[in-house]
C-alpha positions in Angstrom: -42.4 4.7 64.4 -39.6 7.2 64.8 -37.1 7.5 61.9 -33.5 8.3 62.9 -31.0 10.0 60.6 -27.3 9.5 61.1 -24.4 11.0 59.3 -21.4 8.8 58.8 -18.1 9.2 57.0 -16.1 6.5 55.2 -13.0 6.4 53.1 -12.7 4.4 49.9 -10.5 4.3 46.9 -12.1 4.9 43.6 -10.4 5.0 40.2 -11.3 8.0 38.0 -10.2 8.3 34.4 -7.9 11.2 33.7 -9.4 13.3 30.8 -5.9 14.1 29.6 -5.0 10.4 29.5 -8.2 9.5 27.7 -7.5 12.2 25.1 -3.9 11.0 24.6 -5.0 7.4 24.1 -7.7 8.5 21.6 -5.1 10.5 19.6 -2.6 7.6 19.9 -5.0 5.2 18.2 -5.8 7.5 15.3 -4.0 7.1 12.0 -2.5 10.3 10.5 -5.5 11.2 8.3 -8.0 10.8 11.0 -5.9 12.8 13.4 -5.7 15.6 10.8 -9.5 15.6 10.6 -9.7 15.8 14.4 -7.4 18.8 14.4 -9.5 20.5 11.7 -12.7 19.9 13.7 -11.1 21.2 16.9 -9.9 24.4 15.1 -13.5 25.0 14.0 -14.9 24.6 17.5 -12.2 26.1 19.7 -11.5 29.8 19.2 -8.4 29.6 21.5 -6.7 27.4 18.9 -5.3 28.7 15.6 -3.8 27.1 12.6 -0.2 27.9 11.9 -1.0 27.6 8.2 -3.4 30.5 8.5 -1.8 32.7 11.1 -1.4 36.4 10.4 1.9 37.8 9.4 2.2 39.6 12.7 1.8 43.2 11.4 -1.7 43.0 9.8 -4.8 41.0 9.9 -4.3 39.2 6.7 -3.3 35.5 6.9 0.4 35.0 6.2 0.1 32.9 3.0 -2.1 35.7 1.5 -0.1 38.7 2.8 1.2 40.2 -0.5 0.8 43.9 0.3 2.0 44.2 3.9 5.7 45.5 4.0 6.4 43.2 6.9 4.7 40.1 5.4 6.5 36.9 4.3 6.8 38.2 0.7 8.4 41.5 1.7 11.6 40.9 -0.2 13.2 41.7 -3.4 11.1 39.1 -5.1 7.8 40.3 -3.6 6.7 42.2 -6.7 7.2 39.1 -8.8 5.1 37.0 -6.4 2.4 39.7 -6.3 2.3 39.8 -10.1 2.2 36.1 -10.4 -0.2 35.1 -7.7 -2.0 38.4 -7.1 -5.7 39.0 -7.6 -5.3 40.0 -11.3 -3.8 36.6 -12.3 -6.4 34.8 -10.2 -9.2 36.5 -11.9 -7.7 35.8 -15.3 -7.5 32.1 -14.4 -11.1 32.1 -13.4 -12.1 33.7 -16.6 -10.2 31.2 -18.7 -11.8 28.3 -16.7 -8.6 26.2 -16.8 -9.0 22.6 -15.9 -5.9 21.5 -14.0 -6.3 17.9 -15.1 -6.7 18.7 -18.7 -3.0 18.3 -19.4 -2.7 14.9 -17.6 -2.2 12.1 -20.1 -4.8 9.3 -19.7 -3.3 5.8 -19.9 -4.3 3.7 -22.9 -6.3 0.6 -21.8 -6.0 -2.8 -23.4 -9.5 -2.5 -24.8 -8.7 0.9 -26.5 -5.5 -0.6 -27.9 -7.3 -3.6 -29.4 -10.2 -1.5 -30.7 -7.8 0.8 -32.6 -6.0 -2.2 -34.2 -9.2 -4.0 -35.0 -10.8 -1.1 -36.8 -7.7 -0.9 -39.0 -8.0 -4.5 -40.3 -11.6 -5.4 -40.0 -14.6 -4.9 -42.3 -17.0 -2.2 -41.3 -19.8 -4.9 -40.8 -17.6 -6.7 -38.3 -16.8 -3.6 -36.2 -19.9 -3.9 -33.9 -19.1 -7.6 -33.2 -15.5 -6.8 -32.5 -16.4 -4.0 -30.2 -18.7 -6.3 -28.3 -16.1 -9.1 -28.0 -13.3 -6.6 -27.0 -15.4 -5.2 -24.3 -15.5 -8.7 -22.8 -11.7 -9.1 -22.7 -10.5 -8.7 -19.1 -7.3 -7.0 -18.0 -5.3 -10.3 -18.3 -6.2 -10.5 -22.0 -8.7 -13.3 -21.8 -12.1 -13.3 -23.6 -14.8 -13.9 -21.0 -18.1 -15.3 -22.2 -18.8 -17.9 -24.9 -19.4 -17.4 -28.6 -22.9 -18.7 -28.1 -23.7 -15.8 -25.8 -22.4 -13.4 -28.4 -24.5 -15.0 -31.1 -27.7 -14.7 -28.9 -26.9 -11.1 -27.9 -26.1 -9.8 -31.4 -28.2 -12.1 -33.5 -25.3 -13.2 -35.8 -24.1 -16.6 -37.0 -21.6 -18.6 -35.0 -19.3 -18.8 -37.9 -19.1 -15.0 -38.0 -18.3 -14.7 -34.3 -15.6 -17.3 -34.6 -14.1 -15.5 -37.5 -14.0 -12.2 -35.6 -12.5 -13.9 -32.6 -9.8 -15.4 -34.8 -9.1 -11.9 -36.1 -8.8 -10.4 -32.6 -6.4 -13.2 -31.7 -4.0 -11.9 -34.4 -3.7 -8.5 -32.7 -1.1 -7.2 -30.3 -0.2 -8.3 -27.7 0.2 -11.9 -28.8 -2.1 -14.3 -27.0 -4.9 -11.8 -26.4 -8.5 -12.9 -27.0 -7.8 -16.5 -25.8 -10.4 -18.3 -23.8 -8.1 -20.8 -22.0 -4.5 -20.8 -20.9 -3.7 -23.5 -23.5 -5.2 -21.4 -26.3 -3.3 -18.3 -25.1 0.1 -20.0 -25.1 -0.7 -21.7 -28.5 -1.4 -18.4 -30.1 1.9 -17.0 -28.9 3.8 -20.2 -29.9 2.3 -20.1 -33.5 3.3 -16.5 -33.8 6.9 -17.1 -32.7 7.2 -20.3 -34.8 6.1 -18.3 -37.9 8.8 -15.8 -37.1 11.4 -18.6 -36.7 12.3 -17.6 -33.1 10.7 -20.6 -31.3 12.3 -24.0 -30.8 11.0 -26.9 -32.8 8.2 -29.1 -31.4 7.0 -26.2 -29.1 3.6 -26.1 -30.8 3.3 -29.9 -30.6 4.0 -29.9 -26.9 1.3 -27.3 -26.2 -1.3 -28.9 -28.5 -0.8 -32.6 -28.0 0.8 -33.0 -24.6 -0.9 -30.3 -22.5 -1.9 -32.6 -19.7 1.6 -34.1 -19.5 3.1 -30.6 -19.5 0.8 -29.5 -16.6 1.8 -32.6 -14.6 5.5 -32.3 -15.3 5.8 -35.6 -17.1 8.8 -34.7 -19.3 9.7 -38.3 -20.0 6.3 -38.9 -21.6 6.6 -35.8 -23.7 10.1 -36.8 -24.8 9.0 -40.3 -25.6 6.0 -39.2 -27.6 8.0 -36.7 -29.7 11.0 -39.0 -30.0 13.3 -36.6 -28.2 15.9 -36.9 -25.5 14.6 -35.9 -22.1 17.1 -33.0 -22.0 15.6 -31.6 -25.2 12.1 -31.8 -23.8 13.3 -30.0 -20.7 14.9 -27.3 -22.8 11.6 -26.7 -24.7 9.7 -26.4 -21.4 12.2 -24.0 -19.9 12.1 -21.9 -23.1 8.3 -21.9 -22.9 8.3 -20.7 -19.3 10.7 -17.9 -20.0 9.3 -16.6 -23.2 5.5 -17.1 -23.2 3.2 -15.1 -21.0 0.1 -16.5 -19.3 -1.2 -12.9 -18.9 -0.8 -11.1 -22.3 -2.7 -8.1 -21.2 -0.6 -7.4 -18.2 1.4 -4.6 -19.9 -1.8 -2.6 -20.3 -3.0 -3.2 -16.7 -3.7 0.2 -15.0 -1.0 1.3 -12.6 -3.3 1.0 -9.6 -3.9 -2.7 -10.4 -0.3 -3.6 -11.5 2.3 -3.9 -8.8 -0.1 -2.4 -6.3 1.7 -4.2 -3.5 4.9 -2.2 -4.1 3.3 1.2 -4.6 3.0 3.7 -1.8 -0.7 4.3 -1.3 -0.5 5.6 2.3 1.4 8.4 4.0 3.9 7.0 6.6 3.7 8.0 10.2 7.4 7.4 10.7 10.3 7.7 8.3 13.4 5.6 8.7 16.5 6.7 6.7 20.3 6.5 6.7 22.0 9.7 7.9 25.2 11.2 6.6 27.3 8.6 8.6 25.3 5.7 7.2 23.5 5.1 10.5 19.8 4.5 10.9 17.7 7.5 12.0 14.0 8.2 12.2 11.6 11.0 12.0 8.0 11.1 13.3 5.6 12.8 10.9 3.8 15.0 13.5 2.3 17.4 11.0 -1.0 17.6 12.9 0.8 18.8 16.1 2.8 21.4 14.2 -0.1 23.1 12.4 -1.9 24.3 15.6 -1.0 26.7 18.4 -2.7 28.7 21.1 -4.2 31.9 19.9 -2.0 34.9 21.0 -5.1 36.9 21.5 -6.7 34.4 23.9 -3.3 33.9 25.7 -3.1 37.7 26.2 -6.7 37.8 27.5 -6.0 34.9 29.9 -2.9 36.7 31.2 -4.9 39.9 31.8 -7.6 38.0 33.6 -5.1 36.4 36.0 -3.5 39.8 36.6 -6.8 41.7 37.0 -9.7 39.2 37.7 -12.0 42.0 38.8 -11.8 43.7 35.5 -13.8 41.0 33.7 -17.2 39.5 34.1 -17.8 35.9 35.2 -19.0 34.9 31.8 -15.9 36.3 30.1 -13.5 34.6 32.6 -15.3 31.3 32.3 -15.3 31.5 28.5 -11.6 32.3 28.2 -10.6 29.8 31.0 -12.6 26.9 29.5 -11.3 27.3 26.0 -7.7 27.9 27.1 -7.8 24.7 29.2 -9.3 22.8 26.3 -6.7 24.1 23.9 -3.8 23.3 26.2 -5.2 19.8 26.8 -5.6 19.2 23.1 -2.1 20.3 22.3 -0.6 18.2 25.1 -2.5 15.2 23.8 -0.9 15.8 20.4 2.6 16.2 21.9 2.2 13.0 24.0 1.1 11.1 20.9 4.3 12.2 19.1 6.5 11.3 22.1 5.0 7.8 22.6 5.1 7.0 18.9 8.7 8.1 18.8 9.7 5.9 21.7 7.9 2.9 20.1 9.6 3.5 16.8 13.0 3.9 18.4 12.6 0.7 20.2 11.5 -1.1 17.1 14.4 0.4 15.2 16.8 -1.0 17.8 15.3 -4.5 17.8 15.0 -4.7 14.0 18.2 -2.8 13.0 19.6 -5.7 11.0 16.4 -6.1 8.9 16.1 -2.3 8.3 19.6 -2.3 6.9 19.2 -5.3 4.6 15.4 -5.5 4.2 15.8 -9.3 3.9 13.0 -11.1 5.6 15.3 -13.8 7.1 17.0 -11.0 9.0 13.8 -10.0 10.8 14.0 -10.8 14.5 11.0 -12.5 16.1 9.2 -9.9 18.1 5.8 -9.5 19.9 4.0 -6.4 21.1 4.2 -7.7 24.6 8.0 -7.8 24.4 8.0 -4.3 23.0 5.8 -3.1 25.9 8.2 -4.7 28.4 11.2 -3.0 26.8 9.4 0.4 27.1 7.9 -0.3 30.6 4.4 0.6 29.4 1.2 -1.3 29.2 0.7 -3.6 26.1 -2.5 -1.6 25.2 -0.4 1.5 24.8 1.9 -0.2 22.3 -1.2 -1.7 20.5 -2.7 1.8 20.2 0.6 3.3 18.9 0.9 0.6 16.2 -2.7 0.4 15.1 -3.2 1.6 11.5 0.3 3.2 11.5 2.8 2.9 8.7 6.6 3.1 8.5 8.7 4.0 5.5 11.9 1.9 5.2 15.2 3.3 4.0 14.5 1.9 0.5 11.3 4.0 0.3 8.9 1.0 0.7 6.1 1.7 3.2 4.9 -1.1 5.4 2.5 -1.3 8.4 4.0 -1.5 11.8 2.3 -4.9 12.3 4.5 -6.2 9.6 7.3 -6.4 12.1 5.3 -8.6 14.5 4.6 -11.4 12.0 6.7 -14.2 13.6 6.1 -16.5 10.6 7.5 -14.0 8.1 11.2 -14.8 8.7 10.4 -18.5 9.2 8.7 -18.7 5.8 11.8 -17.0 4.2 14.1 -19.5 5.9 12.0 -22.4 4.6 12.0 -20.9 1.1 15.8 -20.5 1.2 16.4 -24.2 2.2 14.1 -25.3 -0.7 15.9 -23.0 -3.1 19.3 -24.6 -2.2 18.2 -28.2 -2.7 19.1 -30.5 -5.6 16.2 -30.6 -8.1 16.4 -34.3 -8.5 16.6 -34.9 -4.7 14.4 -32.3 -2.9 14.2 -32.1 0.9 11.2 -33.5 2.7 9.5 -31.4 5.3 11.2 -33.3 8.1 14.6 -32.8 6.5 13.9 -29.0 6.2 13.0 -28.9 9.8 16.2 -30.8 10.8 18.3 -28.4 8.7 16.8 -25.3 10.3 17.2 -26.8 13.8 20.9 -27.2 13.1 20.9 -23.5 12.2 19.4 -22.7 15.6 15.8 -22.3 14.5 13.3 -24.5 16.4 10.5 -25.5 14.0 8.3 -28.5 13.7 7.6 -30.6 10.5 4.0 -29.5 10.5 5.0 -25.9 10.7 7.3 -26.4 7.7 4.5 -28.0 5.8 2.1 -25.1 6.7 4.6 -22.4 5.5 5.4 -24.3 2.4 1.8 -24.6 1.4 1.2 -20.9 2.2 4.0 -20.1 -0.3 2.4 -22.4 -2.9 5.5 -24.7 -3.0 4.9 -28.3 -4.0 5.7 -31.3 -1.8 9.0 -33.0 -2.2 7.5 -35.8 -4.2 6.0 -33.4 -6.8 9.1 -31.3 -6.8 11.2 -34.4 -7.6 8.8 -35.3 -10.4 9.0 -31.8 -11.9 12.8 -31.8 -11.6 13.3 -35.0 -13.6 
């Protein structure tokens, strides 16, 4: 059977991914730290790229930051000799010989356990020190003793009376309330201390000791009736208790990375928003990664010579220089495109959330979605998603928030619900339906179930329980 071969031509459309676009999208999705690592890796692999931080001074082969001797270097000034003397090889060798620890002068924070151990050793008998050390080690950062006295007795082989006596001694230490095993015991310790000093209101200890369940339930009438007081007097005692007694006595010794961690800046922002000299909002994209790299002048010169005289170089040389130069230019364009896209997204976000950025009040935040932002910029939603992923913005106040913070539609609604509840009369709080009706009259469309959801997320009691607490 004869086999026939035929050649045919056909046209078809086929999508092919652009390498430059793929690289830009990859850079766009990277957070600042990961991008910096990618730049460092590329500098190590591509000889056609150089770091601006290590570039030579232009007149010698020594990197600029280390060029102390060259008369044309960055330190060639009237103060060059001082810099040479201060940072030159002699002083560096002296530092090595002294073996200076740069962290030796940093003051270590005093922990709660160290604070208690110092006080305990000053007032306790020597035989009680091991027991006290064991118990203090079981006190958490809030100031509460974790673990029972029975466990301590079994672990140390001592009598229960001895353990209770040592616990009672620990409970006399500063801060007041430390060493308690329950919240009631913690507040009672503080109340007894203040009553002994004469600074606490009468009946405070009785309220905590005899009417704990009623206090937790907000039954002020029962407390007033049991102590033969007016309801206003019972309310004053409870208000004083809430303002002057602390449920977390160890909070003052909590390490800084645990205390107020939500307000501390733990990441480097990708975009800074600030007020300029005229009081207007302005922004700056932190594109450090794009600024620290540039094309090697040597490779740029070689590439120019190859283009002018291609016959003067071998194929291997031409291919080497061409490939690395194209890779370097593509890499740098990807970094520049990332900065441009991130700037456009940040400027659009600044325009849409200008009121919030000026006041930083959550109720001033405009509802916004990533899809809306993409339509404003005339780009695909995936581009906006990549630009916002793992990126952070610094507000004019200095607070750093993730970009996704501006797309939480419920954030402003929760604040509005909280504001309505804060304005209500304590004896006649608003129901969830009434809150929804009030917000509708203000132009905010919200359902009763949504109000209930936000109220519960903020740990706010229902109107019935708020009314009982307000009586």
